[in-house]
C-alpha positions as semicolon CSV with decimal commas, in nm:
position;residue;x (nm);y (nm);z (nm)
1;M;0,067;4,724;1,537
2;Y;0,400;4,612;1,386
3;A;0,649;4,684;1,661
4;G;1,000;4,762;1,551
5;F;0,909;4,858;1,192
6;T;0,960;5,213;1,072
7;H;0,771;5,135;0,751
8;R;0,475;4,924;0,649
9;P;0,584;4,558;0,645
10;S;0,556;4,340;0,335
11;E;0,281;4,082;0,283
12;R;0,524;3,811;0,396
13;H;0,601;3,991;0,719
14;R;0,232;4,058;0,788
15;A;0,164;3,686;0,743
16;I;0,440;3,607;0,991
17;F;0,284;3,848;1,242
18;E;-0,057;3,684;1,192
19;L;0,092;3,336;1,233
20;D;0,274;3,451;1,545
21;G;-0,056;3,582;1,680
22;A;-0,229;3,253;1,607
23;M;0,050;3,049;1,761
24;N;0,041;3,262;2,075
25;S;-0,337;3,290;2,091
26;K;-0,358;3,035;2,371
27;R;-0,213;3,300;2,601
28;N;-0,535;3,491;2,548
29;G;-0,757;3,188;2,604
30;N;-0,818;3,133;2,229
31;T;-0,764;2,770;2,139
32;D;-0,825;2,785;1,762
33;F;-0,489;2,627;1,691
34;D;-0,557;2,352;1,945
35;E;-0,881;2,272;1,764
36;F;-0,704;2,268;1,428
37;V;-0,444;2,020;1,558
38;K;-0,716;1,796;1,703
39;R;-0,904;1,793;1,371
40;Q;-0,587;1,698;1,185
41;Q;-0,506;1,420;1,430
42;T;-0,860;1,282;1,402
43;A;-0,843;1,285;1,022
44;V;-0,518;1,086;1,026
45;E;-0,640;0,840;1,290
46;E;-0,966;0,776;1,102
47;G;-0,784;0,720;0,773
48;L;-0,939;1,027;0,612
49;V;-0,603;1,131;0,468
50;D;-0,530;0,986;0,125
51;W;-0,153;0,964;0,147
52;S;-0,118;0,851;-0,215
53;K;-0,302;1,163;-0,328
54;E;-0,093;1,378;-0,092
55;R;0,226;1,231;-0,239
56;D;0,104;1,271;-0,597
57;D;0,000;1,633;-0,534
58;W;0,336;1,708;-0,373
59;L;0,526;1,551;-0,665
60;R;0,311;1,743;-0,916
61;H;0,384;2,072;-0,739
62;L;0,753;1,987;-0,722
63;T;0,759;1,913;-1,096
64;E;0,586;2,246;-1,162
65;L;0,849;2,423;-0,951
66;Y;1,132;2,261;-1,149
67;E;0,964;2,350;-1,479
68;Q;0,910;2,709;-1,372
69;T;1,268;2,741;-1,250
70;E;1,398;2,598;-1,578
71;S;1,187;2,848;-1,773
72;F;1,339;3,134;-1,572
73;L;1,686;3,001;-1,658
74;A;1,610;2,913;-2,023
75;E;1,813;3,202;-2,166
76;Y;2,124;3,091;-1,974
77;L;2,066;2,723;-2,043
78;D;2,024;2,786;-2,416
79;A;2,343;2,994;-2,427
80;G;2,534;2,721;-2,244
81;Q;2,619;2,959;-1,960
82;I;2,477;2,722;-1,700
83;K;2,390;2,355;-1,682
84;L;2,138;2,175;-1,468
85;N;2,222;1,861;-1,274
86;Y;1,948;1,675;-1,090
87;A;2,177;1,418;-0,932
88;I;2,052;1,250;-0,619
89;S;2,313;1,235;-0,348
90;S;2,299;0,974;-0,079
């Protein structure tokens, strides 16, 4: 099932295999991905996508990622071993 592996692949690798299967499913006459793309295009064309909400959700998730990362580094930050710099480069 997992060609080239001598051991059971991780969850991440299994997901990649499944994605690869879905992306190549058209070879076998299965057009599930084609249908998914068409549904997404229709939603955008009909204005069903709330881009403000998408942006706000993305920014919320990004903030959560920064907060989680900072919590992982708290010991080093508190000891002054590392410093964070969120400078925006142009």
